[in-house]
N, C-alpha and C positions, 0 to 999 in steps of 0.2 A: 222830293227825292228822299230815298231811304236806303241805307245799306244794311244788309242782313248777314249774320254769321251764325251757322248752326253748330251745335256740339251735343255730346251725350250718346252718340252711337256706339255700337260694340257688338260682341258676339254673346249670345245667351242660349240656354237650353229652352226647348219648347215648354210653355207654361210660365216662363220667367217674365221679368218686367224690366223696362228701361224708361227713362225720362229724357226726352230731347228738349233742348233749349235753343231759342233763336234770339240773339241779341240784336236789337235794332238801333240805328243811329238817329232816328227821328221819333216824333211823337206818334206812335202807332195807334194810340187810343183815340185821338181826335181826328187824325188825317187819313188813316189807312184802315182797310180791312185786311185781315191776315188769314193765311191758310197753310196747311201742310200737304205736300204732294209726295208721291213716291214713284220710283221707277225701277223695275227689275230688269235684268238683262234680257233682251229680245222682246220686251213689252213696252207699250206706250206709258207715258207718265199719267198717273191717275190721282185724282183728288182724294185725300184721306179725311181731312177735317178742316173746318173754317169757322171764323168768328167775324161778324160784321162790326162796324163802329157803334151800332146800337145794341150789340150784345147777342144777336141771333146766332146760334150755333148749328152747324150742319155736319153730319158724319156720313161717310160711305157705309153702305150696308155691311160690308165685310168687316168693319171695325167697330160698329155700334155696340155698345155695352162693354167693350174692352178698352177702348182708347178714350182719353179725355183731353180736350184742348182748353187752355186757360191762359190768362195774361196777368203779369205783374206790372201794373201801370207805373208804379214808382220807379221800377228798374227798367222799364221799357223792354220787357222780355216776354216772348211767347213760349209756351210750353206744350209738349205733347206727352202725356203720361200713357204709356203702353203697358197693359197688363195681359196676362194669359196669352203671351206671344205664340204664334204658330209659324211653321216653316214658310208658309205662303206670305208672311209679313216681311220676308227677306227682301231688301231693296235699298236703294239710295234714297234717303229722305231729304226733301227740300222744303225750306221755309220760303214763303212768297208773300208779297204785299200788292194791293191794288188801291187806287185812289178811291176815296169814300165820298165823293161829291154827289153821287147819285145813288139812290136806294136800289137794291137788288131784290126783285120779287120772284125769283125762281123757286123751284121745288125745295121743300124743307128736308127732303130725304137724301140729298146729294149736295156736295159742295159746288160753288160756282165753277164754271168751266175754266180751264187753264188759260185760255187766251185773254181773259180779263186781267190777269195779274202781270204787272209791268216789271216788278223788282223781285229778284231771286237771289238766294244764297248759293253757296258752292256745294252744299249737300253734306250729309253725314251717313255713313254706311251702317245698316242694321242687318245682322245675320242671325238667324234663328235655326238651331239644329235640334 
């Protein structure tokens, strides 16, 4: 079991940057695989970026080259650095965790599907104008 709390959202101009944080109550490095998802009004939640327990990183095509997912293992915190933000990045951003008992061998060009993630934060709003 892990509890997740996101922070760092806000409103920025197009081309600006934000860094989202996800504070976890458990040892995410050894027991969980982590991901960032987002959901805009009227749209389904989509995967943005993910990192497995062995360090494999996946990004959605729409954010590749602009967003960077990382972890601070000592602080048990997940980050999403978002650069060159665009209006289409406007959404509620969620941190999520899934158990890491089994390896995931899906495509490298997209994060794992949403249904694999058991634990979710409350979300943080990102608005780009």
